[in-house]
C-alpha positions as semicolon CSV with decimal commas, in nm:
position;residue;x (nm);y (nm);z (nm)
1;Y;-0,886;1,708;-0,775
2;L;-0,693;1,799;-0,475
3;E;-0,808;1,529;-0,274
4;Y;-0,700;1,260;-0,529
5;V;-0,370;1,444;-0,531
6;S;-0,363;1,416;-0,134
7;I;-0,440;1,042;-0,179
8;M;-0,154;1,006;-0,410
9;R;0,091;1,179;-0,193
10;Q;0,010;0,980;0,083
11;F;0,054;0,663;-0,103
12;I;0,396;0,782;-0,207
13;R;0,473;0,875;0,151
14;A;0,385;0,547;0,282
15;A;0,594;0,354;0,033
16;R;0,889;0,565;0,081
17;E;0,854;0,540;0,471
18;G;0,797;0,175;0,482
19;K;0,447;0,255;0,676
20;W;0,238;-0,069;0,603
21;H;-0,099;0,069;0,770
22;L;-0,097;0,397;0,561
23;Y;-0,013;0,216;0,256
24;L;-0,306;-0,034;0,291
25;F;-0,534;0,292;0,393
26;T;-0,434;0,482;0,090
27;I;-0,499;0,179;-0,135
28;E;-0,853;0,181;0,012
29;K;-0,903;0,520;-0,084
30;M;-0,764;0,457;-0,436
31;L;-1,040;0,205;-0,504
32;N;-1,303;0,476;-0,558
33;L;-1,043;0,659;-0,779
34;F;-0,979;0,352;-0,989
35;A;-1,348;0,288;-1,042
36;G;-1,455;0,648;-1,087
37;T;-1,183;0,716;-1,363
38;G;-1,276;0,374;-1,555
39;H;-1,003;0,166;-1,457
40;I;-1,201;-0,137;-1,374
41;N;-0,905;-0,394;-1,355
42;Y;-0,708;-0,189;-1,128
43;A;-1,021;-0,152;-0,906
44;K;-1,076;-0,530;-0,905
45;S;-0,712;-0,619;-0,875
46;A;-0,645;-0,368;-0,587
47;R;-0,961;-0,472;-0,399
48;L;-0,840;-0,829;-0,416
49;Y;-0,506;-0,734;-0,313
50;L;-0,636;-0,541;-0,028
51;Q;-0,870;-0,824;0,097
52;S;-0,566;-1,058;0,099
53;M;-0,351;-0,817;0,286
54;L;-0,609;-0,749;0,551
55;E;-0,641;-1,123;0,611
56;L;-0,268;-1,167;0,674
57;L;-0,308;-1,107;1,051
58;S;-0,542;-1,423;1,065
59;K;-0,414;-1,642;0,821
60;H;-0,025;-1,570;0,827
61;P;0,078;-1,383;1,154
62;S;0,422;-1,415;1,098
63;L;0,413;-1,250;0,761
64;Y;0,192;-1,001;0,896
65;E;0,455;-0,913;1,156
66;K;0,737;-0,887;0,902
67;F;0,535;-0,648;0,685
68;A;0,335;-0,426;0,941
69;V;0,595;-0,425;1,244
70;D;0,934;-0,489;1,056
71;G;0,850;-0,307;0,731
72;Y;0,973;-0,563;0,499
73;H;0,703;-0,482;0,236
74;V;0,967;-0,220;0,111
75;I;1,340;-0,288;-0,035
76;R;1,594;-0,068;0,124
77;R;1,886;0,033;-0,093
78;S;2,065;0,190;0,193
79;D;2,027;0,279;0,565
80;R;1,894;0,621;0,492
81;F;1,532;0,742;0,552
82;S;1,333;0,719;0,243
83;G;1,604;0,498;0,058
84;Q;1,344;0,254;-0,048
85;V;1,237;0,088;-0,363
86;F;0,871;0,001;-0,358
87;G;0,713;-0,283;-0,566
88;R;0,409;-0,275;-0,778
89;I;0,088;-0,348;-0,688
């Protein structure tokens, strides 16, 4: 249970801080959680999403740079740290 809570905390942290690689890492960790709890549609969708995001570097390098380097996968409401709104998966 504590491991799952830790994964969710990492996911929230990645979303708030705009850390692209940590975000993808936690989605990868959540795949087993989705499958194990019977959320098969979430597991399938998250797997496909993760697969396409991991292919960004080779298929769309400019978009990868915007997401991974510049942190544009989140929307900032203000210039404050952690003042971001994160989209749904």
